LUMZA-187329 format. One record per residue (C-alpha): x, y, z. Coordinates in steps of 0.02 Angstrom, whole numbers, padded with zeros to 5 digits, always signed. Layout:
residues N
XYZ ...
end
This chain:
residues 267
+01548+08779-02207 +01603+08732-02379 +01769+08625-02398 +01870+08782-02472 +01784+08901-02339 +01878+08829-02188 +02025+08914-02103 +02189+08819-02123 +02371+08839-02079 +02531+08785-02173 +02654+08711-02059 +02824+08649-02052 +02905+08495-01950 +03110+08509-01924 +03217+08375-01881 +03318+08449-01738 +03463+08328-01767 +03490+08356-01957 +03380+08499-02002 +03277+08414-02137 +03098+08488-02156 +02917+08446-02199 +02773+08558-02262 +02602+08514-02231 +02433+08585-02231 +02290+08556-02085 +02119+08630-02045 +02146+08565-01868 +02255+08641-01721 +02433+08605-01746 +02445+08501-01589 +02309+08376-01678 +02396+08369-01826 +02549+08325-01741 +02483+08185-01644 +02410+08117-01798 +02588+08106-01875 +02641+08020-01725 +02510+07882-01733 +02522+07866-01911 +02717+07833-01901 +02702+07728-01757 +02554+07626-01773 +02470+07662-01936 +02525+07676-02115 +02708+07676-02107 +02740+07726-02286 +02821+07901-02319 +02986+07980-02266 +02925+08078-02131 +02844+07914-02038 +03004+07854-02054 +03097+07979-01989 +02985+07995-01842 +03020+07809-01799 +03206+07825-01830 +03238+07981-01731 +03087+07982-01606 +02937+08102-01585 +03023+08218-01480 +03174+08259-01614 +03050+08365-01717 +03001+08549-01689 +02827+08596-01759 +02808+08776-01828 +02660+08866-01903 +02718+08957-02066 +02553+09047-02121 +02377+09049-02080 +02238+09068-02207 +02064+09096-02217 +02029+08956-02325 +02106+08777-02371 +02115+08834-02554 +02231+08974-02517 +02323+08867-02400 +02360+08729-02531 +02423+08868-02646 +02538+08918-02512 +02591+08750-02481 +02651+08728-02649 +02744+08897-02644 +02835+08852-02484 +02886+08667-02556 +02948+08754-02699 +03056+08895-02600 +03116+08772-02451 +03138+08606-02549 +03079+08507-02377 +03177+08344-02388 +03028+08247-02312 +02889+08290-02439 +02861+08162-02582 +02749+08285-02677 +02740+08459-02755 +02602+08505-02624 +02430+08569-02662 +02334+08417-02605 +02389+08336-02772 +02442+08162-02687 +02615+08069-02702 +02724+08095-02844 +02749+07938-02948 +02593+07855-02899 +02583+07677-02968 +02401+07656-02944 +02332+07567-03096 +02184+07651-03199 +02015+07590-03163 +01954+07456-03290 +01795+07452-03403 +01727+07319-03289 +01751+07406-03126 +01672+07569-03200 +01535+07454-03242 +01522+07374-03077 +01524+07546-03000 +01378+07615-03111 +01270+07463-03071 +01290+07500-02894 +01249+07666-02908 +01084+07642-03011 +01029+07501-02889 +00933+07623-02774 +00896+07766-02893 +00717+07765-02876 +00733+07762-02685 +00851+07916-02690 +00738+08008-02799 +00590+07967-02690 +00671+08028-02521 +00814+08151-02582 +00701+08315-02572 +00659+08269-02401 +00849+08296-02347 +00949+08196-02214 +00800+08239-02083 +00699+08108-02168 +00801+07960-02102 +00853+08045-01940 +00805+07941-01775 +00758+08024-01604 +00875+07995-01461 +00841+07996-01287 +00979+08039-01152 +00947+07920-01008 +01038+08023-00881 +00908+08166-00898 +00770+08072-01007 +00769+08217-01139 +00717+08183-01307 +00821+08247-01470 +00774+08233-01649 +00940+08154-01706 +01114+08109-01650 +01171+08269-01692 +01069+08362-01603 +01107+08241-01440 +01281+08267-01480 +01270+08459-01476 +01168+08471-01319 +01303+08373-01230 +01445+08422-01312 +01499+08249-01383 +01531+08184-01553 +01371+08124-01644 +01444+07969-01716 +01484+07922-01531 +01315+07946-01476 +01260+07834-01616 +01387+07708-01544 +01311+07710-01378 +01136+07698-01443 +01176+07552-01533 +01257+07487-01374 +01426+07463-01452 +01477+07593-01317 +01427+07591-01138 +01432+07777-01131 +01509+07940-01199 +01565+08086-01084 +01460+08002-00942 +01303+08013-01049 +01210+07843-01097 +01089+07861-01247 +00960+07759-01331 +00856+07759-01487 +00671+07820-01449 +00599+07705-01549 +00674+07550-01467 +00561+07455-01365 +00698+07362-01273 +00783+07525-01206 +00593+07598-01130 +00611+07421-01022 +00781+07468-00966 +00821+07521-00795 +00908+07689-00832 +00985+07711-00659 +01070+07539-00666 +01144+07563-00843 +01217+07748-00791 +01290+07672-00637 +01377+07536-00745 +01433+07653-00857 +01513+07754-00709 +01599+07609-00642 +01677+07564-00805 +01721+07734-00825 +01808+07722-00646 +01897+07560-00682 +01967+07628-00845 +02031+07783-00764 +02119+07671-00626 +02215+07563-00771 +02272+07729-00842 +02340+07783-00682 +02457+07612-00651 +02630+07625-00679 +02694+07592-00864 +02865+07497-00882 +02944+07497-01073 +03091+07391-01159 +03179+07553-01175 +03200+07559-00980 +03087+07696-00964 +02952+07694-00822 +02808+07815-00827 +02687+07857-00674 +02533+07823-00788 +02479+07776-00964 +02438+07963-01010 +02620+08008-00975 +02692+07864-01081 +02554+07909-01230 +02623+08084-01227 +02804+08032-01225 +02779+07894-01381 +02645+07997-01481 +02500+07860-01442 +02338+07862-01371 +02322+07825-01206 +02192+07692-01223 +02316+07618-01340 +02450+07609-01207 +02345+07526-01095 +02293+07401-01216 +02486+07362-01256 +02514+07340-01082 +02361+07202-01048 +02413+07106-01218 +02250+07156-01300 +02353+07214-01461 +02535+07192-01504 +02666+07318-01523 +02707+07393-01698 +02839+07512-01642 +02967+07384-01581 +02940+07442-01381 +02857+07321-01270 +02741+07400-01122 +02697+07328-00961 +02628+07356-00793 +02756+07258-00717 +02955+07274-00725 +03018+07215-00887 +03187+07111-00851 
end
């Protein structure tokens, strides 16, 4: 599906306290886009008026509305410019239409940088010409699902068959992740994988998943004085991913929100 052919929506965030607004476009479901805004404000890139407002007033202070739906992103971006011009939303920092931030101070690319980029692009030109006509299937590696011992032509095919993201299939196949969705994958041309005990690997992955689930069910205490029955409930309140809550409670990562999380009562 072409970029401009994806369905998209124009949405608006309204601060219930002061009435200030933000207008945006997304091709995702609104609930997913809202979680992205929360994550960006609390743990990611903190620049911008909307992230600052979310940190100041809290995730629950905003109401999210769908203004219009469109069959293509191109039409949605045009509508975004119209709504921004009509409403003058206080949290927007651009005129919309995917044009970026007004007054960007990014320096122009220099001739040395241009020459360096060109050299990188030409370095493997012969290889590109040699294999380009074969398409992406030429570089695909066959995947084996150890749960079923079924073979797939690529990670994408394995992902579609088991309803999991293809990049996660690749991570599991490279042993950077133990499993995804309860499934364990290996590359078919990986000689070591053929000698592994599939049943033992799958059982170990299930045990890790059970332990992770038990961690998410432990009571979470915060420096705000709030108590949640699980990391899942805390993640919904603060707009963070549940695994991030667990890592903060265990001290694996430090909090960037100013809120301290713990599995034990905070004095």
